[in-house]
mmCIF file of the C-alpha atoms, coordinates in Angstrom:
data_MODEL
# 
_entry.id   MODEL 
# 
loop_
_atom_site.group_PDB 
_atom_site.id 
_atom_site.type_symbol 
_atom_site.label_atom_id 
_atom_site.label_alt_id 
_atom_site.label_comp_id 
_atom_site.label_asym_id 
_atom_site.label_entity_id 
_atom_site.label_seq_id 
_atom_site.pdbx_PDB_ins_code 
_atom_site.Cartn_x 
_atom_site.Cartn_y 
_atom_site.Cartn_z 
_atom_site.occupancy 
_atom_site.B_iso_or_equiv 
_atom_site.pdbx_formal_charge 
_atom_site.auth_seq_id 
_atom_site.auth_comp_id 
_atom_site.auth_asym_id 
_atom_site.auth_atom_id 
_atom_site.pdbx_PDB_model_num 
ATOM 1  C CA . MET A 1 1  ? 25.398 227.316 -105.331 1.00 0.00 ? 1  MET A CA 1 
ATOM 2  C CA . THR A 1 2  ? 27.491 229.859 -107.187 1.00 0.00 ? 2  THR A CA 1 
ATOM 3  C CA . CYS A 1 3  ? 28.410 233.144 -105.508 1.00 0.00 ? 3  CYS A CA 1 
ATOM 4  C CA . PHE A 1 4  ? 29.015 236.482 -107.177 1.00 0.00 ? 4  PHE A CA 1 
ATOM 5  C CA . ALA A 1 5  ? 30.540 239.658 -105.773 1.00 0.00 ? 5  ALA A CA 1 
ATOM 6  C CA . VAL A 1 6  ? 28.840 242.779 -107.074 1.00 0.00 ? 6  VAL A CA 1 
ATOM 7  C CA . LEU A 1 7  ? 30.855 245.962 -106.616 1.00 0.00 ? 7  LEU A CA 1 
ATOM 8  C CA . TYR A 1 8  ? 29.162 249.332 -106.974 1.00 0.00 ? 8  TYR A CA 1 
ATOM 9  C CA . THR A 1 9  ? 30.997 252.623 -107.269 1.00 0.00 ? 9  THR A CA 1 
ATOM 10 C CA . TYR A 1 10 ? 29.136 255.802 -106.367 1.00 0.00 ? 10 TYR A CA 1 
ATOM 11 C CA . ASN A 1 11 ? 29.560 259.049 -104.499 1.00 0.00 ? 11 ASN A CA 1 
ATOM 12 C CA . PRO A 1 12 ? 28.303 258.511 -100.934 1.00 0.00 ? 12 PRO A CA 1 
ATOM 13 C CA . ALA A 1 13 ? 27.130 262.142 -100.788 1.00 0.00 ? 13 ALA A CA 1 
ATOM 14 C CA . SER A 1 14 ? 25.032 261.806 -103.946 1.00 0.00 ? 14 SER A CA 1 
ATOM 15 C CA . PRO A 1 15 ? 21.469 263.028 -103.408 1.00 0.00 ? 15 PRO A CA 1 
ATOM 16 C CA . ARG A 1 16 ? 20.395 260.538 -106.102 1.00 0.00 ? 16 ARG A CA 1 
ATOM 17 C CA . ILE A 1 17 ? 21.759 257.630 -104.052 1.00 0.00 ? 17 ILE A CA 1 
ATOM 18 C CA . ALA A 1 18 ? 19.946 258.898 -100.954 1.00 0.00 ? 18 ALA A CA 1 
ATOM 19 C CA . GLU A 1 19 ? 16.724 259.304 -102.921 1.00 0.00 ? 19 GLU A CA 1 
ATOM 20 C CA . ILE A 1 20 ? 16.793 255.800 -104.422 1.00 0.00 ? 20 ILE A CA 1 
ATOM 21 C CA . ARG A 1 21 ? 18.228 253.962 -101.385 1.00 0.00 ? 21 ARG A CA 1 
ATOM 22 C CA . PRO A 1 22 ? 14.818 252.950 -99.918  1.00 0.00 ? 22 PRO A CA 1 
ATOM 23 C CA . VAL A 1 23 ? 13.701 251.128 -103.097 1.00 0.00 ? 23 VAL A CA 1 
ATOM 24 C CA . HIS A 1 24 ? 17.200 249.695 -103.545 1.00 0.00 ? 24 HIS A CA 1 
ATOM 25 C CA . ARG A 1 25 ? 16.899 248.210 -100.067 1.00 0.00 ? 25 ARG A CA 1 
ATOM 26 C CA . GLU A 1 26 ? 13.450 246.830 -100.911 1.00 0.00 ? 26 GLU A CA 1 
ATOM 27 C CA . PHE A 1 27 ? 15.056 245.105 -103.910 1.00 0.00 ? 27 PHE A CA 1 
ATOM 28 C CA . LEU A 1 28 ? 17.758 243.641 -101.664 1.00 0.00 ? 28 LEU A CA 1 
ATOM 29 C CA . SER A 1 29 ? 15.151 242.539 -99.123  1.00 0.00 ? 29 SER A CA 1 
ATOM 30 C CA . GLN A 1 30 ? 13.378 240.610 -101.859 1.00 0.00 ? 30 GLN A CA 1 
ATOM 31 C CA . LEU A 1 31 ? 16.665 238.955 -102.863 1.00 0.00 ? 31 LEU A CA 1 
ATOM 32 C CA . LEU A 1 32 ? 17.118 237.956 -99.218  1.00 0.00 ? 32 LEU A CA 1 
ATOM 33 C CA . ALA A 1 33 ? 13.589 236.539 -99.045  1.00 0.00 ? 33 ALA A CA 1 
ATOM 34 C CA . ASP A 1 34 ? 14.299 234.599 -102.252 1.00 0.00 ? 34 ASP A CA 1 
ATOM 35 C CA . GLY A 1 35 ? 17.478 233.125 -100.745 1.00 0.00 ? 35 GLY A CA 1 
ATOM 36 C CA . LYS A 1 36 ? 19.738 234.935 -103.222 1.00 0.00 ? 36 LYS A CA 1 
ATOM 37 C CA . LEU A 1 37 ? 21.320 237.610 -101.041 1.00 0.00 ? 37 LEU A CA 1 
ATOM 38 C CA . VAL A 1 38 ? 24.290 236.579 -98.929  1.00 0.00 ? 38 VAL A CA 1 
ATOM 39 C CA . GLY A 1 39 ? 25.164 240.048 -97.676  1.00 0.00 ? 39 GLY A CA 1 
ATOM 40 C CA . SER A 1 40 ? 25.370 243.664 -98.704  1.00 0.00 ? 40 SER A CA 1 
ATOM 41 C CA . GLY A 1 41 ? 26.455 247.030 -97.481  1.00 0.00 ? 41 GLY A CA 1 
ATOM 42 C CA . PRO A 1 42 ? 28.271 250.237 -98.270  1.00 0.00 ? 42 PRO A CA 1 
ATOM 43 C CA . PHE A 1 43 ? 31.987 250.725 -97.885  1.00 0.00 ? 43 PHE A CA 1 
ATOM 44 C CA . THR A 1 44 ? 32.696 252.929 -94.870  1.00 0.00 ? 44 THR A CA 1 
ATOM 45 C CA . ASP A 1 45 ? 35.985 254.514 -95.942  1.00 0.00 ? 45 ASP A CA 1 
ATOM 46 C CA . THR A 1 46 ? 34.350 257.721 -97.300  1.00 0.00 ? 46 THR A CA 1 
ATOM 47 C CA . THR A 1 47 ? 35.099 256.825 -100.937 1.00 0.00 ? 47 THR A CA 1 
ATOM 48 C CA . GLY A 1 48 ? 31.617 255.443 -101.508 1.00 0.00 ? 48 GLY A CA 1 
ATOM 49 C CA . GLY A 1 49 ? 30.384 252.343 -103.199 1.00 0.00 ? 49 GLY A CA 1 
ATOM 50 C CA . ALA A 1 50 ? 29.108 249.046 -101.910 1.00 0.00 ? 50 ALA A CA 1 
ATOM 51 C CA . LEU A 1 51 ? 29.585 245.303 -101.986 1.00 0.00 ? 51 LEU A CA 1 
ATOM 52 C CA . ILE A 1 52 ? 26.697 242.914 -102.592 1.00 0.00 ? 52 ILE A CA 1 
ATOM 53 C CA . VAL A 1 53 ? 27.217 239.153 -102.511 1.00 0.00 ? 53 VAL A CA 1 
ATOM 54 C CA . ILE A 1 54 ? 24.581 237.013 -104.185 1.00 0.00 ? 54 ILE A CA 1 
ATOM 55 C CA . ARG A 1 55 ? 24.148 233.261 -104.419 1.00 0.00 ? 55 ARG A CA 1 
ATOM 56 C CA . LEU A 1 56 ? 22.565 231.649 -107.498 1.00 0.00 ? 56 LEU A CA 1 
ATOM 57 C CA . ASP A 1 57 ? 22.119 228.106 -108.808 1.00 0.00 ? 57 ASP A CA 1 
ATOM 58 C CA . ASP A 1 58 ? 25.181 225.938 -109.461 1.00 0.00 ? 58 ASP A CA 1 
ATOM 59 C CA . ASN A 1 59 ? 25.186 226.539 -113.215 1.00 0.00 ? 59 ASN A CA 1 
ATOM 60 C CA . ALA A 1 60 ? 24.684 230.301 -112.967 1.00 0.00 ? 60 ALA A CA 1 
ATOM 61 C CA . THR A 1 61 ? 26.938 232.565 -114.989 1.00 0.00 ? 61 THR A CA 1 
ATOM 62 C CA . VAL A 1 62 ? 28.012 236.178 -114.708 1.00 0.00 ? 62 VAL A CA 1 
ATOM 63 C CA . ASP A 1 63 ? 25.330 236.903 -117.318 1.00 0.00 ? 63 ASP A CA 1 
ATOM 64 C CA . ASP A 1 64 ? 22.697 235.417 -114.982 1.00 0.00 ? 64 ASP A CA 1 
ATOM 65 C CA . ALA A 1 65 ? 23.966 237.546 -112.098 1.00 0.00 ? 65 ALA A CA 1 
ATOM 66 C CA . GLU A 1 66 ? 23.999 240.596 -114.353 1.00 0.00 ? 66 GLU A CA 1 
ATOM 67 C CA . GLN A 1 67 ? 20.393 240.023 -115.450 1.00 0.00 ? 67 GLN A CA 1 
ATOM 68 C CA . LEU A 1 68 ? 19.316 239.799 -111.822 1.00 0.00 ? 68 LEU A CA 1 
ATOM 69 C CA . MET A 1 69 ? 21.249 242.881 -110.734 1.00 0.00 ? 69 MET A CA 1 
ATOM 70 C CA . ASN A 1 70 ? 19.962 244.844 -113.736 1.00 0.00 ? 70 ASN A CA 1 
ATOM 71 C CA . GLN A 1 71 ? 16.707 245.024 -111.760 1.00 0.00 ? 71 GLN A CA 1 
ATOM 72 C CA . ASP A 1 72 ? 18.300 246.940 -108.874 1.00 0.00 ? 72 ASP A CA 1 
ATOM 73 C CA . PRO A 1 73 ? 16.882 250.489 -108.745 1.00 0.00 ? 73 PRO A CA 1 
ATOM 74 C CA . PHE A 1 74 ? 20.398 251.844 -108.234 1.00 0.00 ? 74 PHE A CA 1 
ATOM 75 C CA . PHE A 1 75 ? 21.158 250.404 -111.687 1.00 0.00 ? 75 PHE A CA 1 
ATOM 76 C CA . THR A 1 76 ? 17.838 251.076 -113.449 1.00 0.00 ? 76 THR A CA 1 
ATOM 77 C CA . GLU A 1 77 ? 17.828 254.688 -112.257 1.00 0.00 ? 77 GLU A CA 1 
ATOM 78 C CA . LYS A 1 78 ? 21.487 255.138 -113.257 1.00 0.00 ? 78 LYS A CA 1 
ATOM 79 C CA . ALA A 1 79 ? 22.463 256.221 -109.740 1.00 0.00 ? 79 ALA A CA 1 
ATOM 80 C CA . ILE A 1 80 ? 25.766 254.329 -109.654 1.00 0.00 ? 80 ILE A CA 1 
ATOM 81 C CA . ASP A 1 81 ? 28.940 255.346 -111.471 1.00 0.00 ? 81 ASP A CA 1 
ATOM 82 C CA . SER A 1 82 ? 30.015 251.787 -112.261 1.00 0.00 ? 82 SER A CA 1 
ATOM 83 C CA . ARG A 1 83 ? 29.305 248.167 -111.473 1.00 0.00 ? 83 ARG A CA 1 
ATOM 84 C CA . GLU A 1 84 ? 31.489 245.071 -111.584 1.00 0.00 ? 84 GLU A CA 1 
ATOM 85 C CA . ILE A 1 85 ? 30.169 241.524 -111.194 1.00 0.00 ? 85 ILE A CA 1 
ATOM 86 C CA . ARG A 1 86 ? 32.644 238.722 -110.577 1.00 0.00 ? 86 ARG A CA 1 
ATOM 87 C CA . PRO A 1 87 ? 32.288 235.054 -109.647 1.00 0.00 ? 87 PRO A CA 1 
ATOM 88 C CA . TRP A 1 88 ? 33.462 234.519 -106.093 1.00 0.00 ? 88 TRP A CA 1 
ATOM 89 C CA . ASN A 1 89 ? 34.491 231.386 -104.233 1.00 0.00 ? 89 ASN A CA 1 
ATOM 90 C CA . PRO A 1 90 ? 34.061 231.673 -100.453 1.00 0.00 ? 90 PRO A CA 1 
ATOM 91 C CA . VAL A 1 91 ? 36.728 229.087 -99.565  1.00 0.00 ? 91 VAL A CA 1 
ATOM 92 C CA . LEU A 1 92 ? 36.013 229.416 -95.859  1.00 0.00 ? 92 LEU A CA 1 
ATOM 93 C CA . ASN A 1 93 ? 32.269 229.600 -96.253  1.00 0.00 ? 93 ASN A CA 1 
ATOM 94 C CA . ILE A 1 94 ? 30.667 231.179 -93.205  1.00 0.00 ? 94 ILE A CA 1 
ATOM 95 C CA . PHE A 1 95 ? 27.582 232.037 -95.259  1.00 0.00 ? 95 PHE A CA 1 
ATOM 96 C CA . SER A 1 96 ? 25.912 228.640 -95.426  1.00 0.00 ? 96 SER A CA 1 
# 
């Protein structure tokens, strides 16, 4: 499996984020049910944003991860300020 770290930047006080959060979480719940979500959650340092870690097939690329995350309502509804997707290697893998 190939892991990807997805970093979202957004204002934690944004009413748009609050409005879309329930369907965003439904999206993440489906990723979990599909075995693709490793973990997710907002940063708690008052600057906003979130980290989502996904796991895809061995040959998956950043483009594959991007196509999947393009379906997130936070992205489709343009609620986030920016998004970065990077391959990630959990050397001490506690997520198996």
